[in-house]
C-alpha positions in Angstrom: -153.0 -51.8 -15.8 -156.0 -50.7 -18.1 -157.4 -47.3 -18.7 -159.1 -45.5 -15.8 -162.1 -43.4 -17.5 -163.9 -40.8 -15.6 -167.4 -39.7 -16.8 -168.9 -36.2 -16.0 -172.5 -35.5 -14.8 -175.0 -37.5 -16.7 -178.1 -35.9 -15.1 -180.5 -38.6 -16.5 -179.3 -38.5 -20.1 -179.3 -42.2 -20.8 -179.3 -41.9 -24.7 -176.2 -39.9 -24.4 -174.6 -42.1 -21.7 -175.1 -45.3 -23.8 -173.6 -43.5 -26.8 -170.6 -42.3 -24.9 -169.9 -46.0 -23.4 -170.2 -47.5 -27.1 -167.7 -45.0 -28.3 -165.3 -45.8 -25.6 -165.1 -49.3 -27.0 -164.7 -50.5 -23.2 -162.3 -53.4 -22.4 -162.3 -55.8 -19.4 -159.3 -54.0 -18.1 -161.0 -50.6 -18.0 -162.2 -49.0 -14.8 -165.0 -46.5 -15.1 -165.6 -43.8 -12.4 -168.8 -41.6 -12.5 -168.3 -38.5 -11.0 -171.8 -38.2 -9.5 -175.0 -36.6 -10.3 -176.3 -39.3 -12.4 -179.8 -38.1 -11.6 -182.2 -35.2 -12.1 -183.0 -32.6 -14.7 -182.7 -35.0 -17.7 -185.3 -37.5 -19.2 -184.4 -40.8 -17.5 -182.8 -40.9 -14.1 -183.9 -44.3 -13.3 -182.6 -45.5 -16.7 -179.2 -44.0 -15.9 -179.1 -45.4 -12.3 -180.0 -48.9 -13.7 -177.4 -48.8 -16.4 -174.6 -47.7 -14.2 -175.4 -50.1 -11.4 -175.3 -52.8 -14.1 -171.8 -52.1 -14.9 -169.4 -54.6 -13.2 -166.7 -52.8 -11.2 -167.9 -49.3 -12.0 -167.0 -46.8 -9.3 -169.8 -44.2 -8.7 -169.2 -41.0 -6.5 -171.7 -38.9 -4.8 -173.1 -35.8 -6.2 -175.0 -32.9 -4.8 -178.1 -34.1 -6.3 -177.8 -37.7 -4.9 -176.8 -36.2 -1.3 -180.0 -34.1 -1.4 -182.3 -37.1 -2.3 -180.6 -39.2 0.5 -180.9 -36.3 3.1 -184.5 -36.2 2.2 -184.9 -40.0 2.5 -183.2 -40.0 6.0 -185.9 -37.3 6.9 -183.0 -34.8 7.8 -184.8 -31.9 6.0 -188.2 -32.5 4.3 -188.2 -29.0 2.8 -185.0 -29.8 0.9 -186.5 -31.1 -2.2 -186.9 -29.4 -5.4 -189.3 -30.0 -8.3 -186.7 -32.0 -10.3 -186.1 -34.3 -7.2 -190.0 -35.0 -6.8 -190.1 -36.2 -10.5 -186.9 -38.5 -9.9 -188.2 -40.0 -6.8 -191.3 -41.1 -8.7 -189.2 -43.1 -11.0 -186.7 -44.8 -8.7 -187.0 -48.4 -7.8 -186.1 -50.1 -4.6 -182.8 -51.4 -6.2 -182.2 -47.8 -7.3 -182.4 -46.5 -3.6 -180.2 -49.4 -2.5 -177.7 -48.3 -4.9 -177.7 -44.6 -4.0 -177.6 -45.6 -0.3 -174.8 -48.2 -0.3 -172.6 -47.8 -3.5 -171.6 -44.0 -3.6 -168.3 -43.0 -2.5 -167.4 -39.3 -1.4 -164.3 -39.5 -3.5 -161.9 -42.0 -5.1 -158.0 -41.8 -4.8 -155.9 -43.8 -7.2 -152.3 -43.8 -5.8 -150.8 -45.1 -9.1 -152.0 -41.8 -10.8 -151.6 -39.6 -7.9 -155.2 -38.5 -8.9 -158.5 -38.0 -6.8 -161.8 -38.1 -8.5 -164.6 -36.0 -6.9 -167.8 -34.4 -7.7 -167.3 -30.9 -6.7 -163.6 -30.0 -5.7 -161.7 -28.8 -2.8 -160.6 -25.6 -1.0 -156.9 -24.8 -1.0 -156.5 -24.1 2.8 -156.7 -27.6 4.2 -156.0 -31.2 3.1 -158.4 -32.5 0.6 -159.0 -35.8 2.8 -160.1 -33.3 5.7 -162.8 -31.5 3.7 -166.5 -31.8 4.4 -169.0 -33.6 2.4 -170.8 -30.3 1.7 -167.6 -28.8 0.3 -166.5 -31.7 -1.8 -169.9 -32.1 -3.5 -170.9 -28.6 -3.7 -168.1 -26.3 -4.3 -167.7 -24.4 -7.6 -166.1 -21.1 -6.6 -164.0 -19.4 -3.7 -165.3 -16.3 -2.4 -163.3 -13.1 -1.3 -162.8 -14.4 2.2 -161.6 -17.9 1.0 -164.7 -19.9 1.5 -166.3 -22.5 -0.7 -169.4 -21.3 -2.7 -171.1 -21.5 -6.0 -172.0 -19.5 -9.1 -175.5 -18.8 -7.9 -174.5 -17.5 -4.4 -171.3 -15.7 -5.5 -171.1 -15.3 -9.2 -168.0 -13.2 -8.8 -166.0 -15.9 -7.1 -163.0 -17.4 -8.3 -163.1 -21.1 -9.8 -161.5 -23.2 -6.9 -159.6 -25.1 -9.6 -157.5 -21.9 -10.2 -156.5 -21.8 -6.5 -155.4 -25.7 -6.6 -151.8 -26.2 -7.0 -151.8 -30.0 -6.1 -150.7 -32.8 -5.7 -152.9 -34.6 -6.1 -154.2 -34.1 -9.5 -157.9 -33.7 -9.4 -160.7 -34.9 -11.9 -164.1 -33.4 -11.0 -167.7 -32.4 -12.5 -170.2 -30.3 -11.0 -169.5 -27.0 -12.8 -171.1 -27.1 -16.2 -169.2 -25.5 -18.8 -169.0 -25.3 -22.7 -165.8 -27.3 -22.7 -163.4 -29.1 -20.4 -161.7 -26.8 -17.7 -158.2 -27.8 -17.9 -155.7 -26.6 -15.3 -152.1 -27.7 -14.5 -153.4 -29.8 -11.4 -156.9 -30.4 -12.3 -159.7 -30.9 -15.1 -163.3 -30.3 -14.9 -165.3 -32.5 -17.2 -169.0 -31.4 -16.7 -169.7 -30.1 -20.0 -173.4 -29.6 -19.4 -174.8 -32.4 -21.4 -178.3 -31.9 -19.8 -178.0 -28.2 -20.7 -177.5 -28.9 -24.3 -173.7 -29.4 -24.3 -171.8 -32.8 -24.2 -171.2 -35.8 -22.1 -167.5 -36.0 -21.5 -165.3 -39.0 -20.6 -161.5 -38.3 -19.6 -159.1 -41.1 -20.0 -156.1 -41.7 -18.0 -153.1 -42.3 -18.2 -153.2 -40.9 -21.6 -155.2 -37.7 -20.5 -157.4 -38.2 -23.4 -161.0 -36.7 -23.8 -163.8 -38.4 -25.5 -167.3 -36.7 -25.8 -170.8 -37.0 -27.4 -173.0 -34.1 -27.9 -176.3 -33.8 -26.2 -179.2 -34.7 -28.4 -181.1 -31.6 -27.0 -181.3 -29.2 -24.2 -183.2 -30.8 -21.5 -182.9 -28.1 -18.9 -181.8 -24.5 -18.5 -179.1 -23.9 -21.0 -178.0 -20.6 -19.5 -176.6 -22.6 -16.8 -173.7 -23.7 -19.2 -170.7 -21.4 -18.4 -168.1 -20.5 -21.1 -164.7 -21.9 -20.2 
């Protein structure tokens, strides 16, 4: 069995993605898992989607940014769009949309590693496989009533990963921090590349981290939380 390599939120940072993939020295036996949020905020969402959909066997998960665009495309809520979404939509091709509609998974479970890969995370009060798409793509924190929330709506909340005691082990993104957020039963690898941090890969079974620094801050750097 080759390496399983999870890659955190890319957010349109194509140059950093290419640099990271080169640094990883990929082998045919490796399996890549992108943790979602390929798009938005960064300079080249189309380029990132095109690059990822061209990687044979790559697994790509649904992030909250992709979910929002897909909801808009299905006409569920036209008011849901943000300014970054509109810029991204203007660059996406038919092949990109086909990929976003049909190739993204809500999560990926690897029994051999007893590890689940997801964009956001889980609440500790119910089995991970019974949690809603909204929760698993959007959760960052747990509020004082035990509900899933995020740093914008409830900045005083507790990181969900601090309440997760496994199994399985969880590898996730979505919560941009200055360094990987390691806990006994999880690791968060969104290290805020688009905010001037780094793009991070987490390699299993060795539990090894590989990073490349962002070339610049493309979006609000104050969103990068200290670990």
